[in-house]
C-alpha positions in Angstrom: -4.0 12.2 -9.0 -3.5 10.8 -5.5 -0.8 13.1 -3.9 -0.8 10.8 -1.0 0.2 7.4 -2.8 3.5 6.3 -1.8 6.0 3.3 -1.4 8.3 2.6 0.9 10.5 -0.6 0.9 13.9 -1.0 3.3 16.1 -3.5 3.0 13.4 -6.0 1.9 14.1 -10.0 1.1 12.2 -12.4 -0.2 12.8 -16.1 0.3 11.4 -19.6 -0.5 12.2 -22.9 0.7 12.1 -25.5 -2.6 12.1 -29.1 -2.0 14.1 -31.1 -4.4 12.1 -33.7 -6.7 13.9 -36.4 -5.1 12.1 -35.5 -1.7 9.3 -34.7 -3.5 8.7 -37.9 -5.1 5.9 -40.9 -4.3 8.8 -42.9 -4.6 10.9 -41.2 -1.5 8.0 -40.7 1.0 6.9 -44.7 0.4 10.6 -45.6 0.6 10.7 -43.5 3.8 7.3 -44.9 5.4 8.1 -48.7 4.6 11.7 -48.3 6.1 10.2 -46.3 8.9 12.9 -43.5 8.0 12.1 -40.6 9.7 15.4 -38.2 8.2 13.8 -34.4 7.4 14.1 -33.2 4.2 15.9 -30.6 3.7 15.0 -27.7 1.5 17.1 -25.7 -0.9 16.6 -22.0 -0.5 15.8 -19.9 -2.9 16.5 -15.7 -2.6 14.1 -14.0 -5.1 14.6 -10.4 -3.6 18.0 -9.1 -1.6 18.4 -6.0 0.3 15.6 -4.1 -2.3 15.2 -0.3 -0.8 13.0 1.6 -3.2 11.0 4.9 -2.3 8.0 5.8 -4.9 6.1 8.9 -4.6 3.3 10.5 -6.3 3.4 11.2 -9.7 6.1 8.3 -10.3 5.8 6.0 -13.3 8.4 3.2 -12.1 9.4 0.8 -14.9 11.0 -2.5 -13.0 13.8 -3.9 -16.1 15.6 -6.9 -15.8 16.4 -10.5 -17.6 13.7 -13.6 -17.0 14.1 -14.8 -13.1 15.4 -11.2 -11.7 12.9 -11.1 -9.5 10.2 -8.4 -11.5 7.1 -10.4 -10.6 8.1 -11.3 -6.8 9.0 -7.7 -6.8 5.0 -6.6 -7.9 3.7 -9.4 -5.6 5.4 -8.2 -2.6 3.9 -3.9 -3.5 0.5 -6.0 -3.9 0.6 -7.7 -0.9 0.4 -11.3 -1.8 3.9 -11.9 -0.4 5.3 -11.0 2.5 8.9 -10.4 3.0 11.2 -12.6 5.2 13.2 -9.2 5.9 12.5 -5.8 5.9 9.9 -3.9 6.2 7.2 -2.7 2.9 4.8 0.3 3.9 2.0 1.3 0.9 0.1 4.7 1.1 -2.9 4.0 -1.1 -5.6 1.7 -2.7 -3.8 -1.1 -4.8 -5.2 -2.0 -8.3 -2.9 -5.1 -9.1 -3.4 -5.9 -12.9 -1.6 -9.1 -13.1 -3.2 -13.4 -12.3 -5.7 -12.0 -13.5 -8.4 -15.0 -13.6 -7.3 -15.9 -10.1 -11.1 -16.1 -8.2 -12.7 -17.5 -11.0 -14.8 -20.5 -11.0 -15.8 -22.0 -14.4 -19.2 -23.5 -13.0 -19.8 -20.0 -12.1 -22.0 -18.0 -14.5 -20.4 -14.3 -15.8 -22.7 -13.0 -13.3 -21.7 -14.6 -10.3 -17.9 -14.6 -11.7 -18.0 -10.6 -11.6 -18.9 -11.2 -8.0 -16.2 -13.5 -6.8 -13.3 -11.6 -9.1 -14.6 -7.8 -7.3 -14.0 -9.5 -3.7 -10.4 -11.1 -4.6 -9.4 -7.9 -5.7 -10.0 -6.2 -2.7 -13.2 -4.7 -3.5 -16.2 -4.2 -1.1 -19.7 -6.3 -2.1 -21.5 -2.9 -2.4 -19.0 -1.3 -4.3 -19.2 -4.9 -6.9 -22.8 -4.4 -6.6 -23.0 -1.1 -8.3 -20.7 -1.5 -11.1 -22.3 -4.7 -11.9 -23.8 -3.3 -14.8 -20.9 -1.2 -15.5 -18.9 -4.1 -15.8 -21.8 -6.0 -18.0 -22.1 -3.1 -20.8 -18.1 -3.2 -20.7 -18.0 -7.0 -21.7 -20.5 -6.5 -24.7 -21.4 -10.5 -23.7 -24.8 -9.4 -23.2 -27.3 -13.1 -22.3 -24.1 -14.5 -22.2 -23.2 -13.3 -18.5 -26.0 -16.1 -17.9 -23.9 -19.1 -18.7 -21.4 -20.8 -17.0 -17.8 -19.9 -17.9 -16.7 -22.8 -19.2 -19.1 -22.4 -22.1 -17.2 -18.9 -23.1 -14.0 -18.8 -25.7 -11.3 -18.1 -24.8 -12.1 -14.0 -25.8 -14.7 -13.8 -24.1 -13.2 -14.9 -21.1 -10.4 -12.0 -21.5 -13.1 -9.8 -21.7 -14.6 -10.8 -18.8 -11.3 -10.5 -16.7 -10.1 -7.7 -18.1 -14.1 -6.1 -17.4 -13.8 -6.9 -13.9 -10.0 -6.3 -13.3 -10.2 -2.8 -14.6 -13.7 -1.7 -12.5 -12.2 -0.6 -9.4 -9.3 2.0 -9.7 -6.9 2.7 -7.1 -4.4 5.3 -6.3 -1.6 2.6 -7.0 -1.7 0.6 -10.4 0.7 -2.3 -10.3 1.0 -4.0 -13.8 2.6 -7.2 -14.9 3.3 -6.1 -18.8 0.8 -3.9 -20.8 -2.3 -5.6 -21.0 -4.3 -6.5 -24.6 -7.3 -8.0 -24.9 -10.0 -9.2 -27.8 -10.6 -8.2 -31.0 -9.2 -4.8 -32.4 -12.5 -2.4 -32.0 -12.3 -4.3 -27.8 -8.9 -3.7 -27.8 -9.3 -0.1 -28.6 -11.5 -0.1 -25.7 -9.3 -1.7 -23.0 -6.7 0.3 -24.1 -8.2 3.8 -23.5 -9.7 2.5 -20.3 -6.2 1.7 -18.9 -4.9 4.6 -20.1 -7.4 6.5 -18.4 -6.7 4.7 -15.0 -3.0 4.7 -14.9 -3.6 8.9 -16.0 -5.6 8.7 -12.8 -3.6 6.9 -10.3 -0.9 8.9 -8.2 1.5 5.7 -9.2 2.1 3.8 -11.4 4.6 0.3 -11.7 5.4 -1.6 -14.7 7.1 -4.7 -15.2 8.1 -4.9 -18.9 10.4 -6.0 -21.8 8.6 -3.9 -24.0 11.0 -0.7 -24.2 9.3 1.3 -26.7 6.4 1.2 -23.8 8.8 2.0 -21.2 9.6 4.3 -22.5 6.5 6.3 -23.6 5.2 5.3 -19.9 7.8 5.9 -17.3 9.9 8.8 -16.3 12.0 6.3 -13.8 13.3 2.5 -13.6 14.9 0.1 -11.6 16.8 -2.5 -13.2 17.2 -6.0 -11.2 19.5 -8.4 -11.6 19.4 -11.6 -9.4 17.2 -9.8 -7.1 18.8 -7.0 -5.8 18.4 -3.9 -7.7 21.6 -2.8 -9.6 20.8 0.6 -10.7 18.0 3.3 -10.4 17.4 6.7 -12.4 15.5 7.9 -15.4 14.4 5.8 -17.7 17.0 6.5 -20.2 20.1 5.9 -18.2 18.7 2.6 -16.9 17.7 1.4 -20.6 20.8 2.7 -21.7 22.6 0.2 -18.8 20.3 -2.9 -19.6 20.4 -2.9 -23.1 24.4 -2.4 -22.7 24.7 1.1 -23.7 24.9 3.0 -26.7 26.1 0.4 -29.7 28.4 1.5 -32.5 
C-alpha cells in the first residue's frame, strides 16, 4: 500500500452552463439569422458540486453514497482530473487509476492491439509502459488472433474483455471506481474480480461510488453522503449508510 497517497479538496464547486432546448434548436438559430437578431442566449447554470471539502488519506476506502443526480460521478471526475472545479482547490498526491468511462479512446476501425495502445495513452500510461505490458494484456483478454481484427468485428463480450484488460493493466496509488466492474462470462468474471481485488488491496486509497449496499459494507471503512452536490454527512460506513437508508426500521 502506498502510504504517501492523499487527496485534499477545499471548498470545491463545479457548475455547468446549460442552454435551453429553445436556444439550441435549429429553428431558433435560423430565425435569429434571418431576422439578424443578435440576442445572446442566456445559459442556465447547473450546480453539480457545492463547497465540497474532503481529506482522504492512505488506508481510506471511501464510499460515495447518494441518490441519482447527487453528484457522485461528478466528484469522481474531479478527483480524476477530468473536470476542473469552478471554485476551490484539489490536491492529489499519487497516481490515479480511473475505472469509469472505460470505453473512451477506443476506435472501432482499429485492431485490438492498436486499441491497447490508444486506450493506454488515454488513461495516462507511457508508451513504453504499454509496450512492456502488451503481451500480458493480450493474454488476459483470452482473445488470441482476434486482437489482429478491428473492434467492429467484436461481440459485446469480447469488447468488455479488452476494455477491462487495458483499464486494469496500469495500477495506481489511488483507485477511483464508479460501481464495481463485472465483465464477461462466469469464468472470466471470476478472473476479473480477482484482478480488481488485488489492485484495490495494493492501492493506498479507494474511492467507490455505488448503490450496492453490501459491496460498500464489505469494501469501505468511510463514507460520505452527497445530497444535491453537497456533503450532507461524513463518517464511518455503517453510520452514513444508516442515515442514507433512513435509520433502523421498526
